[in-house]
N, C-alpha and C positions, 0 to 999 in steps of 0.2 A: 503495499498499499504506498502510496505517495506520502513523505511525510508532510508537506505543505497542506496536503486536505486533509492532515488531521487536525490542524490548528482553527481552533472554535475564534471565530471574529466576534467579538465583544463591540456592538456602536457604540456603548461607553467611551472604549478606549479608542474608538477612534475619533471619536467627539474631543477626547479629551489629547490626543497628540496632536490634533490641527487646533488647539487651545481656542474652543470655541464653548460657550456654555450653553446650555439646553434651550434657551431662548434664541441664541444665535443660529443654532441649527436648527432649531425648530424654524427660523423664519424663512432659512433654506430650502428646507423641502417643505416649505407650507403647512407645517402641522404645528398642534399647538406642544408645549413645553411639557405636558402632561402626557400627550401619544409620545412623543420621542420619550420620556421615562419609562411608559409603558415597553416600547419598542428594545429599551435597554434591558428590561429585565426578562422578556419574554422568551421563550425557545420553539420554535414549530411555527412561529407565525411567521406569514410571506411579510419579511424586512428587508427594503430594499437596499438600506444603507449595509445590512449583514452580504447580503447576495454581490454586493460591489466589491465589499472588501475582500470574500474569500476569493472572488473569480482574482481580482488585483492581484493577492497577492501570489495567485499561479504563474503570473506573468511576471511581475515587478518584485524587488525587494520593498520591503516595509518604506526607505527612504524614497523609493521609484514611483512606490504608491502615492508618496504626499507630492511630489513633482507631479503626478497623472491625474490627481484632483486638481490641482491650482493651475495647470499649463494650457494655455488655449492650444487647442488642436484643430488642424483641417480636416479631421474627418467631423468635427462637430460644428464644421462652420465659422470656426476661430473661437467657440463659446469652451469654457471649461469645462470638466465634471461637475464642479460646483454649481455653473449655472444654469446646467442642465438640470441638476437636481432643485435647483430653487424654482425651475416654471416645471416640474414632476415630469420629465423624461429620463425618468431613472431607469426605463427599458432599454431606451436608444443606448446608452452606456454599457448596462448589462448585455446586449447584443454585440456590442462591438467588444467589450471583453471577452466574452463566450467565442467569438471568432476567433480572436488571439488566441485562445485557450486551445482552439481547434488548431491552430498553424492556418487560419484562413484570412486573418489580418483583412484589412484596410490599405 
């Protein structure tokens, strides 16, 4: 089994790694701080932050994930992953990462 796939992504750790409060991350994701708190506590619920984090770690180092989240990319029409997340386009990011994991890339 791939050791990277065994890593559990904790949305709270991602938020803290980015030095964001729940309120700030909630604004980016357009959810309340309370919803974000629930996401951070629950397992088994579809969680776009967790999905993006898990896929990103299959492609990038932790430092690379941070750069991926904040760097404007041509495949996202000059927007960052955080920009896409702020307008609820997490599925676009997940699809791009899944293509990278499968070796299809953009």
